[in-house]
C-alpha positions in Angstrom: 180.6 113.9 -13.9 180.2 114.6 -17.7 178.0 117.6 -17.0 180.5 119.0 -14.6 183.2 118.6 -17.2 180.8 120.2 -19.8 180.2 123.3 -17.6 183.8 123.5 -16.6 184.8 123.6 -20.3 182.2 126.3 -20.9 183.7 128.4 -18.1 180.3 129.1 -16.6 179.8 128.5 -12.9 176.5 130.3 -12.2 173.4 130.8 -14.2 173.7 134.5 -13.8 176.8 134.3 -16.0 174.7 133.0 -19.0 174.2 135.8 -21.5 170.8 134.4 -22.3 169.8 134.7 -18.7 171.2 138.2 -18.4 169.3 139.4 -21.5 166.0 137.7 -20.6 166.3 139.0 -17.0 166.7 142.5 -18.4 163.7 142.0 -20.6 161.6 140.8 -17.7 162.5 143.9 -15.7 161.5 146.1 -18.6 158.2 144.2 -18.9 157.5 144.6 -15.2 158.2 148.3 -15.4 155.8 149.1 -18.3 153.0 146.8 -17.0 152.8 149.0 -13.9 151.3 151.7 -16.1 147.5 152.0 -15.7 146.5 151.2 -19.3 148.5 147.9 -19.3 147.6 147.0 -15.7 143.9 147.3 -16.5 144.2 144.7 -19.2 144.4 141.9 -16.7 144.7 139.0 -19.2 147.5 140.7 -21.1 149.1 141.8 -17.8 149.2 138.3 -16.5 150.2 136.7 -19.8 153.2 139.0 -20.5 154.5 139.0 -17.0 154.2 135.2 -16.8 156.1 134.6 -20.1 158.6 137.4 -19.3 159.5 135.9 -16.0 159.4 132.3 -17.2 162.4 132.6 -19.7 165.0 133.6 -17.1 163.5 131.2 -14.6 163.7 128.2 -17.0 167.3 129.1 -17.9 168.2 129.2 -14.2 166.3 125.9 -13.5 168.0 124.2 -16.5 171.4 125.3 -15.3 170.7 123.5 -12.0 170.0 120.2 -13.7 172.8 117.6 -13.6 172.7 116.5 -17.3 173.2 118.6 -20.4 170.0 117.2 -22.1 167.9 118.1 -19.1 169.4 121.6 -19.2 168.7 121.8 -23.0 165.1 120.9 -22.4 164.7 123.8 -20.0 166.4 126.1 -22.6 163.9 125.0 -25.2 161.1 126.0 -22.8 162.8 129.4 -22.3 163.0 129.8 -26.1 159.2 129.2 -26.3 158.5 131.7 -23.6 160.7 134.3 -25.3 158.7 133.8 -28.5 155.5 134.2 -26.6 156.8 137.4 -25.0 157.7 138.8 -28.4 154.1 138.2 -29.5 152.8 140.0 -26.4 155.1 142.9 -27.1 153.4 143.3 -30.5 150.0 143.5 -28.7 151.4 146.0 -26.3 152.5 148.2 -29.2 149.2 147.9 -31.0 147.3 148.8 -27.8 149.7 151.8 -27.2 150.8 150.4 -23.9 154.4 151.0 -25.1 156.0 153.3 -27.6 157.6 152.2 -30.8 161.0 153.0 -29.3 160.2 150.8 -26.2 158.9 148.0 -28.5 162.1 148.2 -30.6 164.3 148.1 -27.5 162.5 145.2 -25.8 162.0 143.3 -29.0 165.8 143.6 -29.7 166.5 142.3 -26.1 164.2 139.3 -26.8 165.9 138.6 -30.1 169.3 138.8 -28.5 168.1 136.5 -25.7 166.8 134.0 -28.2 170.2 134.1 -30.0 172.2 133.5 -26.8 169.8 130.8 -25.6 170.0 129.1 -29.0 173.8 129.0 -28.8 173.7 127.7 -25.3 171.2 125.0 -26.4 173.5 124.1 -29.3 176.4 123.8 -26.9 174.5 121.6 -24.5 173.4 119.3 -27.3 177.0 118.9 -28.4 177.9 117.6 -24.9 178.1 113.8 -24.7 175.7 112.8 -21.9 178.3 110.2 -20.7 181.6 112.1 -21.4 183.3 115.4 -21.8 182.1 118.2 -24.1 184.0 119.4 -27.1 186.1 122.5 -26.6 184.2 125.6 -27.7 
């Protein structure tokens, strides 16, 4: 019940409404687009790693949203934050290897930073929720 009150007070009914999910989903789509290019696709370890971390962030945000307790959701958000950090690292490798341009790097890195910011705020909100009672008004 407390979690339902917490979500109700946040005004969010579906994980697709989370700004962190929207930004990380957009980043994932951009990653999947550029990794189709032959140079990136040939680097199998890189290809697998960046796709895995890129798709993990929005997946963990969605999974967390489906949890019944704010602390369980917050745990999934922390995992998503780690995946976003890993993705940012992979983007640096992609730039160094010329799999992406400087402009593409800047755009995707900015998306990742914005997703981290939104996820961090969501995490902070979840941690402010009393596991056994209503959340504070935001």
